[in-house]
N, C-alpha and C positions, 0 to 999 in steps of 0.2 A: 617526737618524731615522729612523722608520716608515714601510719602504717603500708606499708607494701602490697596490692592489691595483687591476687593471683593469675596468670595467665590463662587463657582455655589450653594450656599445653601443661599446665602445674596443678591441676584441678583432681582428685580423688584423698587418699590418705592428707595430705595436709588441708583438705576440704575440711575436714573431721574437725579441726582446727581453727576455722576461719570464723574470727567473730562477724563477722559482717552476714556469710552462711549463716552462722545458728541464729540470729539476730530474726534472719528471712526465714527458716524454717521452722525456727519454734513457736510459730505463729501463722500457720495454714494450716490446713484441717485434713492433710493428707498425713499419711506414715510417709514422714522424708527420713530416706538412711543413707548409711556409707559402708560397701561390703570392703572389703581386705580380696585380695586376688584367691582366696580358698575360701570365700564364700561368709568368714566371718562377721557380725557386725563390727563397725568402728566408733560410728556413729548413729543416734539414732532419736529424731525428737521426741516431742513427753507424747504425742498423739498414739504410740503402741501400747500407753496405759487406756486411754479409750477402747482400743480395738482389740488388745487381746489383753489385759487387764496387768502390765509388767510396767516398773519404772524401767527408765532407758539404760540407767545401768547395770538390768537387772538382763541383761541381752548383750551385754557388750561381750565379746570372744565369743559368743555362739551364733549357732548360723540356724537361716530361714526353715533349715528341714529340720532342724531341734525341735520345732514346735509342729508338726506334720505326723499323721496318720502313718505308721510305717509304708504303705505301700506310697501314698502318697510324696512321703520323703523320698522314696527310691526313685519315681517318676520324674521328681521337680532336679532332684538332683543331675540326674542324667542330662536333662534339661538343659541346665544351667553352664555346665562343665561343658557341653557341647557347644556351647558360643562362645565361653573365656577365652580358646585357644583362637578364636577367629577374631575376637575384638571389637566384634561388632554391638550395636544395640538389641533392647529386645522390649516389647509393645504388650501388652493387653496377655503378657501371661497367667492364668490364672490357677488357685493353690487354694487348697484348705488349708488350715489349725487349726488347734485348737487352744480358746480362751485358757484363761487361767483356771477358771470355773467350771472347765471340760466341754461349755458349749462350742460347738464347729462354726467357724468363720470362713466367710470366702473371701479371699482377697483377687487384686487384679495389681498387677506389677508392672513398672516399667522402668527400665534404666539407662544408664549411655556409662561405656567404659572412661576410664579417665588413665589419662597417661603424666612423665615426665617429660622434660624438655628432650631428652633422647629415643622417648617411643616408647619408653618400659611400659606394661601394662602395671596401674598402682589400684586398680579395683576398679568397682563399679558404685553410682551414687543414683537414686531415683526416689519412686514415691510407693506404697503399697495402698492400695485404696478400698475399704471395705466394702466389698460389694453385694453383703447376705442377704438386706434385705429386697434388691433388684431377684436375689438368685430365688428368693420363698415367692417372690410376688411372680417371677416369669411360671414357676410351679404350679402356684396357686391356677394362675388363668387356662395355664396347659391343665392341669386336672379339673378346672369346670367346664373347659370347653367339651373336654371327653364325655364327662357328667352328661352336659347337657346331651351330646349327640345322643349318648347312650339310652336318653330318660324319652328324648322325643322317637327313639326307634320303640321302648317299650311300650309307650304309650300308643304307637300304630298297631304293635302288633298285639296289645290288649284287644284294642277292639274291634281289630279283624278276628282273633280268635272266639272275642264274644259274641261277633255277628254268625260265627260259623256253629259255635256250641247253641244257639238258639233254633238255626235252623235243626242240628240233628237231635235238639231234647224234643222241638215239636213231630217231628217225621217216627222218632221212640212211640209219642203219647200216640200216636195213630196205628204204630203199627201195633201197639198193645190193646189199644181199641179193636181192631179187625180180628184180631187171636185171641182175644182173652180167654178164648176153651182152652187151649192148648196150656197146660200146667208146666214142659218146658222152655213158654215164653217168658215168664215171671224169674226164670232163675236166670236166662240171660239178658233180664232188662235189667234186673239187679245190680248184675255187674257189667253191665253199660251203665245204669247210674250212678254206680261209683264212681267211675271213670271218668262221666261229666262234671260231679263234683271232685273233682283231685284237677281240672282244667280249670272248671272255676275259680278254685281257692290260688293257681297258679296267675291266671286274668287276672284278681286282685291284687296279689303282690305285684306284678308289672305297674298295675295303674297308681298304688302306692307309691312304687320306685318313682315312676314318671308324675307324683304331685297330683294325682288327675282322680283319688281314690274318694271315696264317700266318708264324712268323718263328723260323729255325735261328740261334740265337745261337752263336757260339764266337769266341776269342780273335783278333784282326786285327790285325796291323803296320799302322800308317796309312800312314805312309810309302810301302812296298811298293805296297800297295792305290793308293795316290791315281797312283803311276808305273804302274799297270796302264791305269786308265782314262784319263787322257794319252795312251798309246802307242793307246789306239783313239781319241781325242779327233784326233790327230794325223794317221794311216790316214784318217779315214771324212767330216770335218768341215775341217777347217783349207782356207783356201784360202791361196793364196801371200802375199797382202796382213796375213795375220793372223799375228801374234807371237806366240808363250806364251813366257813365264818363268816358272821355277817355283824356288823359294827351300823348301827341305825342313832342317826343326829337326834338328839330330844327334841330339837325344836323345828324341825323339818318343815316347810312349808305346802302349801296346796299350790297345787297344779292344775290348769286348764286343758284336758284331756279327753281322749276318745279311748277309755280303757280295755275295749277288744280290741282296735288298732296298736296300744301300747303294746299289750301284752303279745302282739306277734313279735314284733321289734326286739323284746326281751327274752323272750322265747329262745331267738335265733341266737342270742348274743349267748346265751346260758349255755345253749345246748352247743354253742362254737367252742366254749372255755372248757364243757367237758371231754368234747372231741381231741382238745390237744393236750388233753391229760391222759395220753397212750399207756405209759405205766404208773396210773396213778398221782397224787396230790393234792394239790388244794387249791381253793376256791375262795375268794373274799369278794363280799358284796355290801359295800358303804355306800350310805346317804348322805348327803348334808346341807348345807348351805353356802351358797356364795356371794360375794358381791366382786362383780369384774367391773375392775377400773378400768379408764383408756389402753394404761398401758398393757394391761393382759388381751384386750380386745386386739391391737395392733400386734401383738404375738400371733392370735391366733384368726387370723382373716376370717369374716364373716360367723365370728361370737361380737357381739355387741354389748357396750356399757349395760350395765344394769343388776338387779337382784335374782338368783338362779337358782332354784334347787337344783342338787347333784348327786350323778348316780356312780359310781363304778364298779365293774367287775373284774375282777385281776385275776390270776392263774398262774399257775409255776410252771406250765408246760413249754412247748416244745421253741415258742416266740415266734418271731418271724425276719425276715431280712428287709432291707429296705425296700427292695420293689414288690415283696409282697404285699408290706404293709401298703403301702400308695396304690396296690388294687384291691387290696379288701375290699370295697365296698359294690367294684362291680359286680353289676348281674353276672352270674355261672362264675364268677370266677373261683377256682378250689384249688387248692392246694393237694388233692388229693385225686386216684387216681378216678374217681365216679362223682363229677359233681353230683349236688345236692340244690342246686336251685337260684333262688333268690334271697337265700334266708339275711346275711349281712346288706345287703343291698337292701333291700327290704326294709330293714332296718333302719336306714341312713334314710329311705324321702319319708318314712313313720315320725321320724323324730325332726327332721327338716318339716316339715307340714306341720310340726308343731311348734317353730318359731324358735327349736332347739339348736343344741349342738352337740356335733359327737365325732371323736378322732380316737384315734389309738396310740397307745404308748407301747414297742415292743423291738424287744433285741433277740438274734439270733440264741436258743437253748438257756434266755432270761425272763421266758414267760409275758405275758402280754397282757395291758391295763386299757380295758374302753370307759373311756370318761362319756358321761353323758350331760349337759345342762339344758335345762327345762325352765322358761320364765316364770317366777315366783309369783304366785295372787297375793295381789299388795291385803296386808291387814285390816280387816271394817273394822 
């Protein structure tokens, strides 16, 4: 007997049982679904497994809002149930869901209402499209554009500052020559020289962030270098209530680096970690070797496939929210009342100038991990 096809006015819940519809939906790349009027899934094609990690039958009877963070769920639920009474279509509705493994997935949803022959609403059918890659790329492009603008500004500021310092230093030296018999001049010159030196250091940090600094690259054993930097931290920065642990990879490779510049970067990151532990806590420093494949490189745009010496500096301090984490490497950005200048921004510029990659993992009240990847020298 020939199967009766569904008319336009009969789609909806019956659509979930229509073989022709299922054959179509099961073979397209988007996540196709059918919802009842209360928002519960009554059908899902297999694409949900790729997007959220669930088999289709695992989501039947559940709602899209069950897979969202709490605030997102409340917002999305309100948007959906504001549309249902009007029985209108919706399009380009964006939401965030949790994948089964815990990562966030960005979805774009489009849906149309379904009716019985009497015009009663049977539900909605439509698609969820995974736009996570698009969102990440858009965010990266925005950050790259912002950093490029900041880099240009930093470079210009540094050159202007250097020009002014050269004039200032020359005039101070001429004053010293003319007034060399006045004892108090030596006192004033000492204070002036100290200020000029601090401004020169700031100018150098601006140039490093702008990737215009002068570098002297030589082979460097990462383990030995980090041990030296940690010894400085233990002497100068650590309080008795801060515990430092280390894990050194026995096969950590050599890197090509400017030791003095890299020391500035590592010092800034360690200082940041110490300051995050306001009431005490732990810092862990680890080195390692990483083979970055194409899959991981795509996950972190800017990281290229290859062999890397890795360094992670973790603290169990106050952590950062998403906005703070995104701005961590901007010049003069700080969560403190009084800024400390270019520390993390300089670290970012220095690591980039070493053809490396640096990023932060952090959540509010859950600590921070700064991860660094530096190209490993090939064994001879």
